DRENLO-689584 format. One record per residue (C-alpha): x negated, y negated, z negated; residue in three letters; residue number from 1. Coordinates in nm, 3 decimals. Each point is the difference from the previous one (the first is absolute). Layout:
+---------+---------+---------+-----+-----+
!      c1 !      c2 !      c3 !  aa !   i !
+---------+---------+---------+-----+-----+
!       X !       Y !       Z ! ALA ! NUM !
...
+---------+---------+---------+-----+-----+
# end
This chain:
+---------+---------+---------+-----+-----+
!      c1 !      c2 !      c3 !  aa !   i !
+---------+---------+---------+-----+-----+
!  -1.449 !  -0.285 !   0.207 ! MET !   1 !
!   0.346 !  -0.119 !  -0.112 ! VAL !   2 !
!   0.128 !  -0.286 !  -0.214 ! VAL !   3 !
!   0.337 !   0.093 !  -0.144 ! THR !   4 !
!   0.259 !  -0.126 !  -0.249 ! ALA !   5 !
!   0.262 !   0.206 !  -0.182 ! ALA !   6 !
!   0.359 !  -0.126 !  -0.021 ! ILE !   7 !
!   0.281 !   0.103 !  -0.230 ! ARG !   8 !
!   0.189 !   0.230 !   0.234 ! LEU !   9 !
!  -0.043 !   0.324 !  -0.188 ! PHE !  10 !
!  -0.014 !   0.367 !   0.092 ! ALA !  11 !
!   0.111 !   0.239 !  -0.275 ! ARG !  12 !
!  -0.030 !   0.374 !  -0.057 ! ALA !  13 !
!   0.173 !   0.200 !  -0.274 ! GLU !  14 !
!  -0.071 !   0.360 !  -0.097 ! VAL !  15 !
!   0.246 !   0.207 !  -0.202 ! ARG !  16 !
!  -0.145 !   0.339 !  -0.087 ! LEU !  17 !
!   0.211 !   0.315 !  -0.011 ! GLY !  18 !
!   0.308 !   0.121 !   0.179 ! GLY !  19 !
!   0.021 !   0.259 !   0.274 ! SER !  20 !
!  -0.238 !  -0.053 !   0.288 ! GLY !  21 !
!  -0.118 !  -0.337 !   0.131 ! ILE !  22 !
!   0.233 !  -0.288 !   0.080 ! ARG !  23 !
!  -0.134 !  -0.291 !   0.204 ! LEU !  24 !
!   0.195 !  -0.327 !   0.012 ! VAL !  25 !
!  -0.104 !  -0.302 !   0.207 ! SER !  26 !
!   0.237 !  -0.282 !  -0.090 ! GLU !  27 !
!  -0.166 !  -0.242 !   0.245 ! GLU !  28 !
!   0.061 !   0.239 !   0.291 ! LEU !  29 !
!   0.331 !   0.134 !  -0.125 ! GLY !  30 !
!  -0.129 !   0.357 !   0.030 ! ASP !  31 !
!   0.005 !   0.294 !  -0.239 ! GLU !  32 !
!  -0.146 !   0.349 !   0.026 ! LEU !  33 !
!   0.035 !   0.309 !  -0.219 ! GLN !  34 !
!  -0.287 !   0.249 !   0.019 ! ILE !  35 !
!  -0.003 !   0.343 !  -0.162 ! LEU !  36 !
!  -0.369 !  -0.012 !  -0.099 ! ASP !  37 !
!  -0.339 !  -0.142 !   0.102 ! SER !  38 !
!  -0.012 !   0.228 !   0.305 ! ALA !  39 !
!   0.264 !  -0.226 !   0.153 ! GLY !  40 !
!  -0.222 !  -0.311 !  -0.010 ! LEU !  41 !
!  -0.084 !   0.029 !   0.369 ! ILE !  42 !
!  -0.039 !  -0.272 !   0.261 ! ARG !  43 !
!   0.324 !  -0.031 !   0.194 ! ASP !  44 !
!   0.043 !  -0.377 !   0.030 ! GLY !  45 !
!   0.214 !  -0.051 !  -0.311 ! ARG !  46 !
!  -0.127 !  -0.177 !  -0.314 ! LEU !  47 !
!  -0.360 !   0.076 !   0.093 ! GLU !  48 !
!  -0.158 !  -0.223 !  -0.267 ! LEU !  49 !
!   0.201 !   0.162 !  -0.278 ! LEU !  50 !
!  -0.085 !   0.349 !   0.122 ! LYS !  51 !
!  -0.367 !  -0.086 !   0.039 ! ALA !  52 !
!  -0.015 !  -0.141 !  -0.352 ! SER !  53 !
!   0.132 !   0.324 !  -0.150 ! LEU !  54 !
!  -0.242 !   0.207 !   0.208 ! ARG !  55 !
!  -0.301 !  -0.181 !  -0.145 ! ILE !  56 !
!   0.147 !  -0.064 !  -0.348 ! LEU !  57 !
!   0.237 !   0.291 !  -0.073 ! PRO !  58 !
!   0.215 !  -0.016 !  -0.312 ! VAL !  59 !
!   0.236 !   0.293 !   0.055 ! GLY !  60 !
!   0.378 !  -0.037 !   0.000 ! ALA !  61 !
!   0.097 !  -0.366 !  -0.003 ! CYS !  62 !
!   0.201 !  -0.285 !   0.146 ! THR !  63 !
!  -0.220 !  -0.259 !   0.172 ! LEU !  64 !
!   0.173 !  -0.328 !   0.083 ! THR !  65 !
!  -0.144 !  -0.302 !   0.184 ! THR !  66 !
!   0.132 !  -0.347 !   0.072 ! ARG !  67 !
!  -0.149 !  -0.309 !   0.164 ! SER !  68 !
!   0.090 !  -0.369 !  -0.010 ! ASP !  69 !
!  -0.153 !  -0.063 !   0.344 ! ALA !  70 !
!   0.214 !   0.059 !   0.310 ! PRO !  71 !
!  -0.095 !   0.295 !   0.227 ! PRO !  72 !
!  -0.283 !  -0.058 !   0.245 ! GLY !  73 !
!  -0.082 !  -0.336 !  -0.158 ! SER !  74 !
!  -0.378 !   0.019 !   0.051 ! GLY !  75 !
!  -0.042 !  -0.108 !  -0.363 ! LEU !  76 !
!  -0.189 !   0.311 !  -0.108 ! GLY !  77 !
!   0.309 !   0.161 !  -0.150 ! SER !  78 !
!  -0.109 !   0.354 !   0.090 ! SER !  79 !
!  -0.337 !  -0.065 !  -0.166 ! GLY !  80 !
!   0.180 !  -0.130 !  -0.309 ! ALA !  81 !
!   0.221 !   0.308 !   0.002 ! LEU !  82 !
!  -0.312 !   0.220 !   0.023 ! ASP !  83 !
!  -0.137 !  -0.172 !  -0.310 ! VAL !  84 !
!   0.328 !   0.035 !  -0.191 ! ALA !  85 !
!   0.020 !   0.371 !   0.086 ! LEU !  86 !
!  -0.358 !   0.071 !  -0.106 ! VAL !  87 !
!   0.040 !  -0.194 !  -0.326 ! ALA !  88 !
!   0.334 !   0.161 !  -0.091 ! ALA !  89 !
!  -0.105 !   0.356 !   0.083 ! LEU !  90 !
!  -0.337 !  -0.044 !  -0.172 ! SER !  91 !
!   0.180 !  -0.113 !  -0.315 ! ALA !  92 !
!   0.234 !   0.300 !   0.023 ! ALA !  93 !
!  -0.310 !   0.222 !   0.014 ! ARG !  94 !
!  -0.152 !  -0.169 !  -0.307 ! GLY !  95 !
!  -0.269 !  -0.173 !   0.207 ! GLU !  96 !
!  -0.110 !  -0.365 !  -0.024 ! SER !  97 !
!  -0.194 !  -0.099 !   0.314 ! PRO !  98 !
!  -0.135 !  -0.354 !   0.020 ! ASP !  99 !
!   0.122 !  -0.244 !   0.273 ! PRO ! 100 !
!  -0.283 !   0.089 !   0.240 ! VAL ! 101 !
!   0.069 !   0.372 !  -0.036 ! GLU ! 102 !
!   0.371 !  -0.063 !   0.053 ! ILE ! 103 !
!  -0.071 !  -0.202 !   0.315 ! ALA ! 104 !
!  -0.233 !   0.263 !   0.146 ! GLU ! 105 !
!   0.240 !   0.286 !  -0.075 ! ARG ! 106 !
!   0.287 !  -0.204 !   0.144 ! ALA ! 107 !
!  -0.194 !  -0.059 !   0.322 ! TYR ! 108 !
!  -0.079 !   0.372 !   0.025 ! HIS ! 109 !
!   0.367 !   0.078 !  -0.058 ! LEU ! 110 !
!   0.115 !  -0.209 !   0.297 ! GLU ! 111 !
!  -0.282 !   0.024 !   0.253 ! SER ! 112 !
!  -0.114 !   0.359 !  -0.053 ! VAL ! 113 !
!   0.275 !   0.198 !  -0.172 ! GLU ! 114 !
!   0.295 !  -0.170 !   0.172 ! ALA ! 115 !
!  -0.196 !  -0.062 !   0.322 ! GLY ! 116 !
!   0.103 !  -0.367 !   0.033 ! ILE ! 117 !
!  -0.284 !  -0.218 !   0.142 ! PRO ! 118 !
!  -0.101 !  -0.318 !  -0.180 ! GLY ! 119 !
!  -0.258 !  -0.169 !  -0.217 ! GLY ! 120 !
!  -0.052 !  -0.019 !  -0.376 ! ARG ! 121 !
!   0.072 !  -0.369 !  -0.063 ! GLN ! 122 !
!   0.371 !   0.039 !  -0.088 ! ASP ! 123 !
!  -0.069 !   0.265 !  -0.262 ! GLN ! 124 !
!  -0.270 !  -0.214 !  -0.165 ! PHE ! 125 !
!   0.222 !  -0.308 !   0.005 ! ALA ! 126 !
!   0.283 !   0.189 !  -0.170 ! SER ! 127 !
!  -0.216 !   0.176 !  -0.258 ! SER ! 128 !
!  -0.180 !  -0.321 !  -0.107 ! HIS ! 129 !
!   0.232 !  -0.292 !   0.083 ! GLY ! 130 !
!  -0.101 !  -0.364 !   0.037 ! GLY ! 131 !
!  -0.220 !  -0.152 !   0.270 ! PHE ! 132 !
!  -0.278 !   0.234 !   0.112 ! LEU ! 133 !
!  -0.296 !   0.016 !   0.234 ! ARG ! 134 !
!  -0.045 !   0.361 !   0.109 ! LEU ! 135 !
!  -0.308 !   0.129 !   0.183 ! ASP ! 136 !
!   0.007 !   0.353 !   0.142 ! PHE ! 137 !
!  -0.301 !   0.192 !   0.124 ! LYS ! 138 !
!   0.122 !   0.357 !   0.003 ! ASP ! 139 !
!  -0.004 !   0.176 !  -0.233 ! PRO ! 140 !
!  -0.083 !  -0.293 !  -0.227 ! ASP ! 141 !
!   0.225 !  -0.289 !  -0.097 ! SER ! 142 !
!  -0.069 !  -0.326 !  -0.179 ! GLU ! 143 !
!   0.262 !  -0.220 !  -0.166 ! LEU ! 144 !
!  -0.032 !  -0.359 !  -0.115 ! ARG ! 145 !
!   0.275 !  -0.218 !  -0.140 ! ARG ! 146 !
!   0.047 !  -0.334 !   0.175 ! VAL ! 147 !
!   0.044 !  -0.268 !  -0.265 ! LYS ! 148 !
!   0.252 !  -0.273 !   0.086 ! LEU ! 149 !
!   0.071 !  -0.323 !  -0.181 ! ASP ! 150 !
!   0.334 !   0.064 !  -0.181 ! PRO ! 151 !
!   0.160 !  -0.313 !   0.145 ! GLY ! 152 !
!  -0.107 !   0.094 !   0.352 ! PHE ! 153 !
!   0.126 !   0.355 !  -0.049 ! SER ! 154 !
!   0.344 !  -0.125 !  -0.105 ! ASP ! 155 !
!   0.017 !  -0.245 !   0.288 ! GLU ! 156 !
!  -0.114 !   0.265 !   0.247 ! LEU ! 157 !
!   0.285 !   0.225 !  -0.107 ! GLY ! 158 !
!   0.251 !  -0.286 !   0.027 ! ARG ! 159 !
!  -0.112 !  -0.085 !   0.353 ! ARG ! 160 !
!  -0.033 !   0.355 !   0.133 ! MET ! 161 !
!   0.297 !   0.093 !   0.221 ! VAL ! 162 !
!   0.039 !   0.377 !   0.036 ! LEU ! 163 !
!   0.231 !   0.107 !   0.284 ! CYS ! 164 !
!   0.129 !   0.349 !   0.076 ! TYR ! 165 !
!   0.072 !   0.023 !   0.373 ! THR ! 166 !
!   0.093 !   0.367 !   0.045 ! SER ! 167 !
!  -0.146 !   0.341 !  -0.076 ! ALA ! 168 !
!  -0.347 !   0.048 !   0.146 ! SER ! 169 !
!   0.017 !   0.249 !   0.283 ! ARG ! 170 !
!  -0.363 !   0.085 !   0.070 ! PHE ! 171 !
!  -0.205 !   0.002 !  -0.321 ! SER ! 172 !
!  -0.163 !   0.344 !   0.030 ! GLY ! 173 !
!  -0.022 !  -0.004 !   0.379 ! SER ! 174 !
!  -0.145 !  -0.354 !  -0.002 ! THR ! 175 !
!  -0.282 !   0.112 !  -0.231 ! ILE ! 176 !
!  -0.062 !   0.303 !   0.217 ! ASP ! 177 !
!  -0.021 !  -0.208 !   0.321 ! ARG ! 178 !
!  -0.237 !  -0.251 !  -0.160 ! VAL ! 179 !
!  -0.233 !   0.268 !  -0.134 ! MET ! 180 !
!  -0.010 !   0.179 !   0.335 ! ARG ! 181 !
!  -0.086 !  -0.326 !   0.175 ! ALA ! 182 !
!  -0.276 !  -0.070 !  -0.253 ! TYR ! 183 !
!  -0.142 !   0.352 !   0.046 ! ASP ! 184 !
!  -0.006 !  -0.061 !   0.376 ! ARG ! 185 !
!  -0.202 !  -0.316 !  -0.062 ! GLY ! 186 !
!   0.254 !  -0.245 !   0.144 ! GLU ! 187 !
!  -0.168 !  -0.340 !  -0.058 ! PRO ! 188 !
!   0.321 !  -0.201 !  -0.064 ! ASP ! 189 !
!   0.105 !   0.234 !  -0.278 ! VAL ! 190 !
!  -0.348 !   0.002 !  -0.156 ! ALA ! 191 !
!  -0.012 !  -0.383 !   0.007 ! ARG ! 192 !
!   0.345 !  -0.021 !  -0.160 ! ALA ! 193 !
!  -0.092 !   0.237 !  -0.280 ! LEU ! 194 !
!  -0.318 !  -0.193 !  -0.077 ! HIS ! 195 !
!   0.204 !  -0.320 !   0.019 ! GLY ! 196 !
!   0.242 !   0.133 !  -0.261 ! LEU ! 197 !
!  -0.287 !   0.067 !  -0.237 ! ARG ! 198 !
!  -0.138 !  -0.350 !   0.054 ! SER ! 199 !
!   0.341 !  -0.152 !  -0.075 ! VAL ! 200 !
!   0.024 !   0.202 !  -0.322 ! ALA ! 201 !
!  -0.339 !  -0.127 !  -0.114 ! GLU ! 202 !
!   0.109 !  -0.359 !   0.068 ! SER ! 203 !
!   0.338 !   0.057 !  -0.168 ! MET ! 204 !
!  -0.161 !   0.096 !  -0.329 ! GLU ! 205 !
!  -0.182 !  -0.335 !  -0.002 ! ALA ! 206 !
!   0.312 !  -0.192 !   0.109 ! ALA ! 207 !
!   0.207 !   0.144 !  -0.284 ! LEU ! 208 !
!  -0.272 !  -0.058 !  -0.258 ! SER ! 209 !
!  -0.036 !  -0.365 !   0.110 ! SER ! 210 !
!   0.381 !  -0.058 !   0.009 ! ALA ! 211 !
!  -0.010 !  -0.117 !   0.363 ! ASP ! 212 !
!   0.356 !   0.026 !   0.134 ! PHE ! 213 !
!  -0.086 !  -0.124 !   0.349 ! ALA ! 214 !
!  -0.277 !   0.255 !   0.042 ! LEU ! 215 !
!   0.218 !   0.282 !  -0.135 ! VAL ! 216 !
!   0.261 !  -0.086 !   0.264 ! GLY ! 217 !
!  -0.252 !  -0.009 !   0.285 ! ARG ! 218 !
!  -0.151 !   0.331 !  -0.106 ! LEU ! 219 !
!   0.339 !   0.170 !  -0.011 ! LEU ! 220 !
!   0.061 !  -0.103 !   0.360 ! SER ! 221 !
!  -0.351 !   0.101 !   0.106 ! GLU ! 222 !
!   0.056 !   0.340 !  -0.158 ! ASN ! 223 !
!   0.325 !   0.034 !   0.198 ! TRP ! 224 !
!  -0.182 !  -0.075 !   0.325 ! ILE ! 225 !
!  -0.248 !   0.280 !  -0.074 ! HIS ! 226 !
!   0.283 !   0.237 !  -0.096 ! GLN ! 227 !
!   0.171 !  -0.055 !   0.334 ! GLN ! 228 !
!  -0.327 !   0.058 !   0.185 ! ALA ! 229 !
!  -0.008 !   0.350 !  -0.150 ! LEU ! 230 !
!   0.325 !   0.107 !   0.163 ! ASP ! 231 !
!   0.239 !  -0.185 !   0.235 ! PRO ! 232 !
!   0.301 !   0.154 !  -0.178 ! HIS ! 233 !
!  -0.095 !  -0.165 !  -0.329 ! MET ! 234 !
!   0.238 !  -0.295 !   0.053 ! ARG ! 235 !
!   0.361 !   0.060 !   0.096 ! THR ! 236 !
!   0.209 !  -0.268 !   0.171 ! GLU ! 237 !
!   0.192 !  -0.040 !  -0.324 ! GLU ! 238 !
!  -0.324 !  -0.073 !  -0.184 ! MET ! 239 !
!  -0.116 !  -0.241 !   0.273 ! ALA ! 240 !
!   0.328 !  -0.193 !  -0.023 ! ARG ! 241 !
!  -0.032 !  -0.024 !  -0.378 ! LEU ! 242 !
!  -0.361 !  -0.117 !   0.025 ! GLU ! 243 !
!   0.089 !  -0.275 !   0.249 ! ARG ! 244 !
!   0.287 !  -0.123 !  -0.217 ! ALA ! 245 !
!  -0.190 !  -0.023 !  -0.329 ! VAL ! 246 !
!  -0.306 !  -0.153 !   0.170 ! THR ! 247 !
!   0.223 !  -0.272 !   0.145 ! ALA ! 248 !
!   0.141 !  -0.050 !  -0.351 ! ALA ! 249 !
!  -0.348 !  -0.070 !  -0.140 ! GLY ! 250 !
!  -0.144 !   0.334 !  -0.115 ! ALA ! 251 !
!  -0.376 !  -0.022 !  -0.052 ! LEU ! 252 !
!  -0.058 !   0.355 !   0.123 ! GLY ! 253 !
!   0.121 !   0.356 !  -0.030 ! GLY ! 254 !
!  -0.038 !   0.361 !   0.104 ! LYS ! 255 !
!   0.164 !   0.340 !   0.003 ! ALA ! 256 !
!  -0.023 !   0.219 !  -0.305 ! ALA ! 257 !
!  -0.142 !   0.346 !   0.059 ! GLY ! 258 !
!  -0.026 !   0.125 !   0.356 ! SER ! 259 !
!   0.270 !  -0.226 !   0.143 ! GLY ! 260 !
!   0.241 !   0.112 !   0.273 ! ALA ! 261 !
!   0.283 !  -0.110 !  -0.226 ! GLY ! 262 !
!   0.000 !   0.004 !  -0.378 ! GLY ! 263 !
!  -0.092 !  -0.320 !  -0.186 ! CYS ! 264 !
!  -0.174 !  -0.322 !   0.093 ! MET ! 265 !
!  -0.112 !  -0.255 !  -0.255 ! PHE ! 266 !
!  -0.070 !  -0.369 !   0.048 ! PHE ! 267 !
!  -0.156 !  -0.275 !  -0.206 ! LEU ! 268 !
!   0.238 !  -0.296 !  -0.013 ! ALA ! 269 !
!  -0.091 !  -0.364 !  -0.064 ! PRO ! 270 !
!   0.062 !  -0.164 !  -0.337 ! ASP ! 271 !
!   0.376 !  -0.004 !   0.066 ! ASP ! 272 !
!   0.083 !   0.347 !   0.141 ! PRO ! 273 !
!   0.365 !  -0.084 !   0.069 ! GLY ! 274 !
!  -0.024 !  -0.038 !   0.377 ! GLN ! 275 !
!  -0.209 !   0.316 !   0.039 ! VAL ! 276 !
!   0.252 !   0.196 !  -0.207 ! LEU ! 277 !
!   0.288 !  -0.133 !   0.209 ! GLU ! 278 !
!  -0.182 !   0.083 !   0.324 ! ALA ! 279 !
!  -0.057 !   0.358 !  -0.117 ! ALA ! 280 !
!   0.365 !   0.041 !  -0.095 ! ARG ! 281 !
!   0.110 !  -0.138 !   0.336 ! SER ! 282 !
!  -0.195 !   0.282 !   0.169 ! CYS ! 283 !
!   0.189 !   0.261 !  -0.201 ! GLY ! 284 !
!  -0.295 !   0.095 !  -0.221 ! ALA ! 285 !
!   0.067 !   0.136 !  -0.349 ! THR ! 286 !
!  -0.195 !  -0.204 !  -0.257 ! LEU ! 287 !
!  -0.170 !   0.200 !  -0.275 ! LEU ! 288 !
!  -0.124 !  -0.139 !  -0.334 ! PRO ! 289 !
!  -0.371 !  -0.064 !  -0.054 ! VAL ! 290 !
!  -0.110 !   0.039 !  -0.361 ! ARG ! 291 !
!  -0.353 !   0.117 !  -0.069 ! TRP ! 292 !
!  -0.048 !   0.325 !  -0.190 ! ALA ! 293 !
!  -0.317 !  -0.057 !  -0.198 ! MET ! 294 !
!   0.001 !   0.355 !  -0.139 ! TYR ! 295 !
!  -0.008 !   0.338 !   0.165 ! GLY ! 296 !
!   0.175 !   0.331 !  -0.053 ! VAL ! 297 !
!   0.147 !   0.052 !  -0.345 ! ARG ! 298 !
!   0.258 !   0.220 !  -0.175 ! PRO ! 299 !
!   0.351 !  -0.141 !  -0.028 ! CYS ! 300 !
+---------+---------+---------+-----+-----+
# end
C-alpha cells in the first residue's frame, strides 16, 4: 500500500513520425542515438527506457524525444513519469487511446519487464492519474482511491513542504534488489519494516483527510525510520546532516523520496517555513518547487 501525491515537475515525450531510421533523444540525460531500424533496439545500457518503449509500441521510423523537469536520480518517480509519457505518446502515434489504468500498467511493464529495471508500480499510477492517491497492490490486481483533502489544507501543505535535492541517488535498483533478497530470506527486521511502512501509509491517509499537520509530520519521520531499517545505505551522511539541520530549525518531520541513498528529501515545516528553508540552503541542498498536480498524463 502507498499514499502518494503528484507534483508539477513534468516528464515529456514527443514522437515525430517519418525520417530515416529511428532517432532517440534524451534531453534530460544529454544523450542521443541514431538506429537504422527496430533490430537495433537492443539492451546495451544506453537510453533503455526509450528503446523498451519502441519494442512494445513500435511506430516505425521516427524521432522520439524525452525531457524531464526533475533532476537525475531525484527519487521523485521521474522514471515512472517518463514511462507514462512514453506510453501515452506512442499510443497516440499508433491511434490508440488507453485509459489511465492501462497506461500505468503498460508503463510499469515497460520499465520492470521490458527494460529490466526493478521497481514497483506506484510511480506510474501517480503520474497517469495525478493528485493524492491511496494505492493498494495485490499482484496482479491494483486498487486506486483518491484521497480528498480540504482545499485550504492542501494549499497550506504545499506552502510548508520543503523539497530538497541532495545529490543523484546512487543505489536505487541495487537497494530494491537487496531489500527483496532480505525479505525472501525471511530477515525479521526487513519484514517488520515493510509492514511498518504499510501501517504508516494507512495512518497517513487519515492524517491528510483530517488536515492534521502534526500527525503528517510524525508519520513522515516514522516512515523514514522504517526506510532506513530496510537498508543501512538508505541515508547518506549528506542526508543525515540535512536532516539534523532542518530538525533543529523546527521541521515537523521528513523522509527521503524514493529509495534514498541520495536524491531528494522532503520536510514539513512549521507555519513559518523560513528557518527550515534557510537551514536546507546552508547544507547545500537545491530547493525544488512543490505545486500539486491534480491531473495525470495529458497531451500537450
